[in-house]
C-alpha positions in Angstrom: 26.2 -83.0 0.8 27.5 -79.9 2.5 30.8 -81.0 1.6 29.9 -81.2 -2.0 28.3 -78.2 -2.2 31.5 -76.6 -1.1 33.3 -78.1 -3.7 31.0 -77.2 -6.5 31.1 -73.8 -5.1 34.8 -73.7 -4.5 35.9 -75.1 -8.2 37.0 -78.5 -7.0 34.5 -80.5 -9.1 35.5 -82.1 -12.9 33.6 -82.2 -16.0 34.0 -84.5 -18.2 31.5 -84.4 -21.6 31.6 -87.4 -23.8 29.7 -87.3 -27.3 28.7 -91.0 -28.5 27.0 -92.3 -31.2 23.4 -92.1 -29.8 24.1 -90.4 -26.8 26.1 -86.8 -25.4 26.6 -87.2 -21.5 27.8 -85.0 -19.3 29.1 -86.1 -16.0 30.4 -83.8 -12.5 33.0 -85.0 -10.3 33.6 -84.6 -6.8 36.7 -84.5 -5.0 36.6 -88.4 -4.4 36.0 -88.6 -7.6 32.8 -90.4 -7.8 29.7 -88.7 -10.1 27.6 -86.3 -8.3 25.5 -85.1 -11.1 24.9 -85.7 -14.7 23.1 -84.8 -18.1 23.0 -86.3 -21.2 21.4 -85.4 -24.8 20.4 -88.5 -27.1 21.3 -88.0 -31.0 21.7 -90.3 -33.8 23.6 -90.0 -37.1 22.0 -89.9 -40.3 23.1 -91.2 -43.4 23.4 -88.5 -46.5 24.3 -88.6 -49.8 25.9 -92.5 -49.2 27.6 -90.7 -45.8 27.2 -91.4 -42.0 27.4 -87.9 -40.7 26.0 -85.8 -37.7 25.8 -82.1 -38.8 27.4 -79.2 -36.7 24.7 -77.7 -35.4 23.7 -81.1 -34.2 27.1 -81.6 -32.5 26.7 -77.8 -30.5 22.7 -78.1 -30.0 23.6 -81.7 -28.1 26.8 -80.4 -26.3 24.7 -77.5 -25.1 21.6 -79.0 -24.2 23.8 -82.0 -22.7 26.0 -79.2 -20.5 22.4 -77.5 -19.6 21.1 -80.9 -17.9 23.7 -81.1 -15.9 23.7 -77.7 -14.6 20.3 -78.3 -14.0 21.0 -81.4 -11.8 23.1 -79.5 -9.8 21.1 -76.9 -9.0 18.3 -79.3 -8.1 20.8 -81.2 -5.9 22.4 -79.1 -4.4 20.9 -75.5 -4.9 24.3 -73.8 -6.3 24.9 -72.7 -9.5 27.6 -74.6 -11.6 30.1 -71.3 -12.5 33.5 -73.2 -12.7 35.1 -76.2 -12.0 38.9 -77.4 -11.6 38.8 -79.0 -14.8 36.9 -80.0 -18.1 37.5 -82.9 -20.2 36.3 -83.6 -23.7 36.0 -86.8 -25.6 34.3 -88.9 -28.2 34.0 -91.1 -31.2 37.5 -91.9 -32.5 38.6 -91.6 -36.1 36.2 -90.0 -39.0 37.1 -87.1 -41.1 37.0 -83.3 -39.9 38.9 -81.2 -42.5 38.7 -77.1 -42.4 40.0 -74.3 -44.5 42.1 -71.6 -43.2 39.2 -69.7 -42.1 37.4 -72.4 -40.1 35.4 -73.5 -42.6 33.8 -77.0 -42.5 34.7 -78.2 -46.1 32.8 -81.0 -46.5 30.2 -82.8 -43.8 31.6 -84.9 -41.3 32.2 -88.3 -41.9 32.0 -90.5 -39.1 34.2 -94.0 -38.1 30.7 -95.9 -39.3 31.8 -95.2 -42.9 33.7 -98.2 -45.0 34.6 -96.3 -48.2 38.1 -95.9 -47.8 39.2 -99.7 -48.6 41.4 -98.5 -51.1 43.2 -96.0 -49.2 43.2 -98.7 -46.1 45.1 -101.5 -48.1 47.6 -99.0 -49.8 48.6 -97.4 -46.7 48.9 -100.5 -44.9 51.1 -101.9 -47.5 53.3 -98.4 -47.8 53.8 -98.7 -43.6 53.3 -102.0 -43.0 51.3 -101.3 -40.1 47.8 -101.9 -40.2 45.7 -98.7 -41.0 41.9 -99.9 -40.5 39.2 -97.9 -43.0 37.6 -95.8 -40.2 41.1 -94.0 -39.3 41.4 -90.2 -40.0 44.5 -91.0 -42.4 42.4 -93.6 -44.7 40.0 -90.8 -45.1 42.4 -88.0 -46.1 44.1 -90.4 -48.7 40.7 -91.7 -50.0 39.7 -88.4 -50.5 43.0 -87.7 -52.4 42.5 -90.7 -54.5 38.9 -89.3 -55.2 40.6 -86.3 -56.6 38.2 -84.1 -54.4 37.8 -80.6 -54.9 38.2 -79.5 -51.1 41.9 -81.0 -50.5 44.1 -78.4 -51.4 42.2 -75.6 -49.3 42.7 -78.0 -46.3 44.4 -76.1 -43.2 43.0 -78.4 -40.6 42.5 -82.2 -40.1 40.8 -83.2 -36.8 38.6 -85.5 -35.1 35.2 -84.6 -33.2 37.1 -84.4 -30.0 39.7 -82.8 -31.4 37.4 -79.8 -33.1 35.4 -79.5 -29.7 38.8 -78.5 -28.1 39.7 -76.4 -30.5 36.9 -74.4 -30.8 36.5 -73.9 -26.7 40.2 -73.3 -26.0 41.8 -72.0 -29.5 44.3 -75.2 -29.2 44.6 -77.5 -31.8 45.3 -80.7 -29.8 44.7 -84.3 -29.2 45.0 -86.8 -26.5 47.5 -89.3 -27.5 45.0 -92.1 -27.2 42.9 -90.3 -29.9 45.6 -89.5 -31.6 46.4 -93.2 -32.5 43.3 -93.4 -34.4 44.3 -90.7 -36.5 48.0 -91.3 -37.7 50.2 -94.1 -36.1 52.4 -92.9 -33.1 55.8 -93.4 -32.2 56.0 -95.0 -29.0 58.9 -93.5 -27.7 58.0 -89.9 -28.6 54.3 -90.5 -27.6 53.8 -88.3 -30.9 52.8 -89.1 -34.7 55.3 -91.3 -36.4 58.0 -89.1 -38.2 59.1 -91.8 -40.7 55.4 -92.7 -41.6 54.5 -88.7 -42.4 57.5 -88.5 -44.7 56.4 -91.9 -46.2 52.9 -90.4 -46.7 54.2 -86.9 -47.9 56.3 -88.9 -51.0 53.5 -90.6 -51.5 51.3 -87.9 -52.6 54.1 -85.9 -53.9 52.9 -85.9 -57.2 49.9 -84.4 -56.3 51.0 -81.0 -56.0 49.0 -80.2 -52.8 50.0 -77.1 -51.1 50.7 -78.4 -47.7 52.9 -81.5 -45.9 50.9 -83.8 -43.6 52.5 -82.4 -40.6 51.1 -79.2 -41.3 47.6 -80.1 -41.2 47.7 -82.4 -38.1 47.0 -81.3 -34.4 49.8 -81.7 -31.9 49.6 -85.1 -29.8 49.6 -84.4 -25.7 49.6 -87.1 -22.6 47.5 -88.0 -20.1 48.4 -84.9 -17.2 49.5 -82.4 -20.0 47.3 -79.3 -19.7 46.1 -78.6 -23.0 44.1 -74.7 -23.1 42.3 -73.3 -21.1 38.1 -72.2 -21.7 38.1 -68.9 -23.6 35.4 -66.4 -23.0 34.1 -67.6 -26.2 34.3 -71.4 -25.5 32.5 -70.4 -22.2 29.7 -69.2 -24.2 29.7 -71.7 -26.7 29.2 -74.1 -24.3 27.0 -72.4 -22.2 25.0 -69.9 -24.0 23.8 -68.4 -20.4 26.9 -67.2 -19.7 27.4 -68.7 -16.0 30.1 -70.4 -17.2 33.3 -68.7 -16.4 36.5 -68.7 -18.6 39.8 -69.6 -17.8 39.3 -73.5 -16.6 42.2 -76.0 -17.9 41.4 -78.7 -20.0 42.7 -82.1 -20.5 43.8 -83.3 -23.3 40.9 -84.7 -25.8 40.3 -88.3 -25.9 38.6 -91.0 -27.8 35.9 -93.3 -26.4 38.4 -96.0 -26.5 41.0 -94.6 -24.1 38.1 -93.3 -21.7 37.1 -96.6 -21.9 40.3 -97.9 -20.9 40.5 -95.3 -17.8 36.9 -96.0 -16.7 37.5 -99.4 -16.4 41.1 -99.3 -14.9 42.6 -100.9 -17.6 45.8 -99.0 -18.6 48.2 -101.4 -17.2 49.8 -104.3 -19.3 48.1 -107.8 -19.3 44.7 -105.6 -18.7 41.5 -105.3 -20.9 38.4 -104.0 -21.4 35.4 -104.3 -23.9 33.2 -101.0 -24.4 29.7 -102.5 -25.7 27.3 -100.1 -27.4 26.5 -99.2 -31.1 29.9 -100.2 -31.8 32.1 -102.8 -29.7 35.9 -102.9 -28.8 37.8 -104.6 -27.1 41.3 -103.4 -26.2 44.4 -105.1 -24.6 47.3 -103.6 -23.4 50.1 -105.3 -24.9 53.3 -106.5 -23.5 55.4 -106.6 -26.6 54.9 -105.8 -30.6 52.3 -108.4 -32.3 54.1 -111.0 -34.4 52.8 -109.4 -37.8 50.6 -107.1 -39.2 46.7 -108.3 -38.7 44.0 -106.4 -40.7 41.3 -107.3 -38.4 43.6 -105.7 -35.3 44.1 -102.1 -34.8 46.9 -100.9 -32.6 46.4 -97.8 -30.5 47.9 -96.2 -27.2 46.6 -95.7 -23.9 46.3 -91.8 -23.0 49.8 -92.3 -21.5 51.1 -93.5 -25.0 51.4 -97.4 -24.3 50.5 -99.6 -27.2 47.1 -101.2 -27.3 45.7 -103.9 -29.4 41.7 -103.1 -30.6 39.6 -105.4 -32.0 36.6 -103.1 -33.1 33.7 -103.8 -34.8 31.4 -101.6 -36.3 28.1 -103.2 -35.2 27.0 -104.4 -31.8 23.7 -103.2 -29.8 21.8 -101.2 -32.6 20.0 -104.4 -33.7 19.1 -105.6 -30.3 17.7 -102.2 -29.4 15.5 -102.2 -32.3 14.4 -105.6 -31.3 13.6 -104.1 -28.1 11.9 -101.2 -29.3 9.5 -103.8 -31.2 8.5 -105.4 -27.9 8.3 -102.2 -26.3 5.9 -101.2 -29.4 3.7 -104.8 -28.7 3.3 -103.7 -25.0 2.2 -100.7 -25.8 -0.7 -102.1 -28.3 -1.6 -104.2 -25.4 -2.6 -101.3 -23.3 0.7 -102.2 -20.9 2.5 -99.4 -20.1 6.3 -100.9 -19.3 9.5 -99.3 -18.0 12.2 -99.4 -20.6 14.9 -100.3 -18.1 12.5 -103.5 -16.7 11.8 -104.4 -20.2 15.8 -104.4 -21.1 15.9 -106.3 -17.7 13.2 -108.9 -18.2 14.3 -109.7 -21.9 18.2 -110.0 -21.1 17.4 -112.2 -18.1 15.4 -114.8 -20.4 18.6 -115.0 -22.7 20.1 -116.5 -19.7 17.3 -119.5 -19.9 18.3 -120.3 -23.3 20.3 -122.9 -25.0 23.9 -122.9 -24.5 24.2 -122.4 -28.4 21.2 -120.3 -28.4 19.5 -123.2 -30.5 20.6 -122.7 -33.5 19.5 -119.4 -34.2 21.4 -117.1 -36.3 21.6 -113.4 -36.5 23.7 -110.2 -37.8 23.2 -106.9 -36.4 24.6 -105.3 -39.1 23.1 -102.3 -39.4 26.1 -100.8 -41.4 29.1 -101.9 -43.0 31.5 -104.4 -40.8 35.2 -103.8 -41.5 36.0 -107.2 -39.4 34.3 -109.4 -42.1 34.5 -107.4 -44.8 31.3 -105.6 -45.5 31.3 -102.4 -46.8 27.5 -102.2 -45.8 25.0 -104.4 -43.9 21.9 -105.6 -43.7 20.1 -106.5 -40.2 19.3 -110.3 -40.5 17.6 -112.8 -37.9 17.5 -116.6 -39.5 16.4 -119.9 -38.6 15.8 -123.6 -39.8 13.3 -126.1 -39.4 15.4 -127.6 -37.1 16.3 -124.6 -34.8 14.8 -124.5 -31.0 12.7 -120.9 -31.9 11.7 -119.3 -28.3 12.2 -115.9 -26.8 15.2 -117.1 -24.6 17.1 -118.4 -27.5 15.9 -115.2 -29.6 17.4 -112.7 -26.9 20.3 -115.1 -26.5 21.4 -115.1 -30.1 21.1 -111.0 -30.1 23.5 -110.5 -27.5 25.8 -113.5 -29.1 25.8 -111.8 -31.9 26.6 -108.3 -30.7 30.3 -109.7 -29.9 30.3 -112.1 -32.6 32.0 -109.8 -34.6 34.5 -108.6 -32.2 35.0 -112.3 -31.3 36.8 -113.0 -34.6 39.4 -110.0 -33.9 39.9 -111.5 -29.9 40.7 -115.2 -31.4 43.5 -113.5 -33.4 44.9 -112.2 -30.6 44.5 -114.8 -28.1 44.5 -117.8 -30.2 47.4 -116.9 -33.1 49.5 -114.2 -31.0 48.8 -115.9 -27.5 48.2 -112.7 -25.8 47.9 -113.1 -22.1 45.1 -111.6 -20.4 44.1 -111.6 -16.9 40.8 -110.4 -16.9 38.4 -108.1 -19.0 36.7 -105.3 -17.7 33.2 -104.9 -18.8 31.5 -101.2 -19.3 28.2 -99.8 -21.4 25.0 -100.0 -20.8 24.3 -103.6 -22.2 26.2 -104.8 -19.2 23.5 -102.8 -16.9 21.4 -106.0 -16.5 24.1 -108.1 -13.7 25.1 -111.2 -14.7 23.6 -111.2 -18.7 25.8 -109.6 -20.9 28.6 -110.3 -18.7 28.2 -114.5 -18.7 27.6 -114.2 -22.3 31.4 -112.0 -23.1 32.9 -114.5 -20.6 32.0 -117.4 -22.3 32.9 -115.5 -25.7 36.5 -114.9 -24.7 37.0 -117.9 -22.2 38.4 -115.3 -19.9 36.9 -113.9 -16.3 35.2 -110.8 -17.0 34.5 -108.3 -14.4 31.8 -105.4 -14.0 32.0 -102.5 -12.0 29.5 -100.8 -10.3 30.1 -97.5 -12.3 30.1 -99.8 -15.6 27.6 -97.6 -16.8 29.1 -94.3 -16.2 31.5 -95.3 -19.3 33.4 -92.6 -21.0 32.1 -89.5 -20.1 33.5 -90.5 -16.2 36.9 -91.6 -18.0 37.5 -88.2 -19.3 36.3 -86.6 -15.8 39.3 -89.1 -14.3 41.7 -87.7 -17.1 40.6 -84.1 -16.0 41.0 -84.8 -12.4 44.6 -86.6 -12.5 45.9 -83.4 -14.8 45.1 -81.1 -11.8 45.4 -83.5 -8.8 48.4 -85.9 -9.6 51.4 -85.2 -7.1 54.6 -85.6 -8.5 56.1 -88.4 -11.1 52.3 -90.0 -10.2 51.4 -92.2 -13.1 48.2 -92.4 -14.4 48.1 -96.1 -13.8 48.7 -95.3 -9.7 46.5 -92.4 -9.6 43.4 -94.8 -11.2 44.5 -97.7 -8.7 45.6 -95.7 -5.5 42.6 -92.8 -5.9 39.8 -93.8 -7.6 39.5 -97.5 -7.7 40.8 -98.7 -4.5 37.4 -99.2 -3.0 35.5 -99.9 -6.3 33.1 -103.4 -5.9 33.7 -105.4 -8.6 31.9 -108.3 -9.8 33.7 -111.0 -11.5 32.4 -113.9 -13.7 34.4 -116.9 -14.9 33.4 -118.4 -18.0 31.5 -121.3 -17.9 32.4 -124.2 -20.1 29.0 -124.8 -21.4 29.2 -121.0 -22.0 32.2 -121.2 -23.7 31.4 -124.3 -25.9 27.7 -123.0 -27.0 29.8 -119.5 -28.1 32.0 -121.4 -30.3 29.7 -123.6 -31.8 27.5 -120.1 -32.7 30.7 -118.7 -34.1 30.8 -121.5 -36.6 27.4 -120.5 -38.1 27.9 -117.1 -37.8 31.2 -117.7 -39.8 29.8 -120.1 -42.6 26.5 -117.8 -42.4 28.1 -114.5 -43.8 27.5 -115.8 -47.4 23.3 -115.6 -46.1 24.4 -111.8 -45.1 25.9 -110.8 -48.3 23.2 -112.0 -50.6 20.9 -110.1 -48.0 23.3 -106.7 -48.6 23.2 -107.4 -52.3 19.6 -107.9 -52.9 17.5 -106.2 -50.4 18.2 -102.2 -50.8 
């Protein structure tokens, strides 16, 4: 306790804050890189004028609340105020569209990654670059706004991401980490910056629009892990901590996206490693040994925080519908006069899934709370379907909702592993869905037919990952790579639990996926008829 207290007082700790889709989490790590305090703030996106968004007020209120809860946790545990740290790192959900004018004013409400209305832009840019540009990428949002002839386009002075916006306001620097930047615009793997050839192609594409800017004028600078990305200004310190306790001058590491911090938090930045981050959305990240043979619309090509090529199989929907069903069970319990701990409820229901049939008894579910690009849905409807022949019980009900949480992502992974013959030694899982031991982990192993490992820090997620990137920035030795730092100074003694795929689970998931693909017409009918 005294060592931790001394580290806090001497400013040798590191803060990591990640803005996820439903929670903003702040973590403080000690000199051994282990979490020693935390704070969080729950929030939700809103659907306004057919756009999934978060307001600027909600962004800053959420950041301040999560930081204040972190500072309170430090004070209660260690009896000292949180005034300075060795570094701070910010990460957030990737992609989306935040456009600002020359005075720093937001031109249109934040358009998050969840919006699937940039299909025309996505298709045209993919053809132009011969490089997959998914709908949620920032450049697709920008080009779609140009195609739509939106009034604000001529006024753009800066376009960035949520993490980049926060970094800018706290340091004055318009920068992105390369992993985050790779979800804005394609990266040149040699220069570790935006692909200049493609920037030139884009400028030619929009030349007839006579806009007062070139693309390179409005995009942030790109940095790699280990670079210094600015210092917390006096204004920034007050913005993050309105109490005035936090001091200015703290260095910040490059802002990253939740994909990159997930790779760091699972030690999956080396080639032939992979990880699955599961929450509101789900994505599998595979660090590639070589380029893919062709463009696949279902596969994103992004990078690690150090700039290595990564294939991403991303699905917009994962656990939101599952969480809604758990909430329904909680409501039923309360109506029966039974107060149930939420964690215990999740654990009990998840463990029921282990008692189900291998193929979930013929049940079918789509957790499409929003659109799903992997299966080409611009919008979605959560749907549960069964036939008179289905084995309908609680175990299979829970099992099918865990299956469908990984269903869309599985389509992308099949492209990588069955078509492209990508080799994976194991997959690391992280996110709240893995907290109940052996349940989602075993199901994912069956889905991918690959061993799945979960670390004891699986629930820490991206906030811990960005804190580790801050630690790497200030503590790395000369020429020490990120994967060396993680292997030797973070994960050397980390407890890991690995599950090999059970052949019955593999066969059961494959049978479910046959129904999942065939049943997409039912989901489409629901979208068209349920408003």
